[in-house]
N, C-alpha and C positions, 0 to 999 in steps of 0.2 A: 177189290171190291171191298168197300167197307161192309159190315153186316148189319143184315137189312135193307141194303140198299136195293131195290127192284133189278132184277137182270133186263138186260133187253135184247132185241133177236139182233142176229144179223154183228152180233159180237164188238156190238159200237161202247159196251161196258171195259173193255180191254184195249180202246183205246184213246177215248177222250175221257176224261177224268175234270170236270171244270169246279167240283167239291158244291156242284149243287144236285137237287132234285131233280129226280126226269120225271116232264111235265108231261109228255106223250109220247109213249110207245105205240107204233104201228100193230096194227094185228095181225095173224096170219094169212086170213082172205085180202087184207089190203097190201099185205106183200108179195101175194099171188098176182096181183095185178099188177105192181109193181113193175115199170119200164124202165126202169136205171137196174134193178134187179138183174131182169132181165136181160139187159145188154152184160151186165156181170157176167153170168153167168155163162152166156154164148161164149166166151173170152176166156174161160177157166177161171172168175172170183167168185168164190163162194163164199167169202166175209169181207166186213169192210175192209180190215187190214189190208190184204190183197188187195180192193178196188183201190184203196188211197194208192196204196207203193205204185198199180201201174201208173195212175193217174197224175202221178209226178216223177216218176223215173222213166216214161216213156210217153212221152207229150205227145208226140207226132203220132205213135201209135193210138194212143185213144183217145184221143180228139178226131180221127180221121174215121176211129170206130162210131163217135159220138155222130161227128155227121152222116156217117151212113146209116145211122137207126134211125135220124131225125128228119132224112129226107129232103137236107136241104139241096137248091137249086142255085149253081153258081150260075154269073154269067160270063163270067170268065174263070175256068180250071184253075184252082190253085196246083202248084209245087209243092212248094212246103207247107204245111198245115203252121207250124211255129215257125217263127220267124224271129229271134231276138238279137239281131245282128246291129239294129239300133239302140237299141239297151231298150226296148217297146215290143214287147212281142206284138201284141198285136194293134194293127195299123188302122185306122180310119177308114181307108178302103177296107180290109177284112170287115170293121164292124155295119159299114154300108152296105157288104154285101150281102151278111148274115140275115142282117133288118128286110133287105127285099126279097127275100127267100119266104119270109109269111104273110 
């Protein structure tokens, strides 16, 4: 971290450095109400690095947790959250089902 660069909550400075100034940082009050932060904490992730690692290393576990947290309603239950067997992880059927949930 460069001298004089503001620190950001949730450890973001340790992960992302685009060589730009921080435009906005959430307040503690904002973070206390953050749904994503609650989801992360509920699954044992207390910083951005841990949350990011979970989201890219355990795709099925991460997206199942997001699905549960959002309370998505599926017309047809799925067997696997993430299927890249055809080279594209999200099929149009999956996307249509997500859209129908809202």
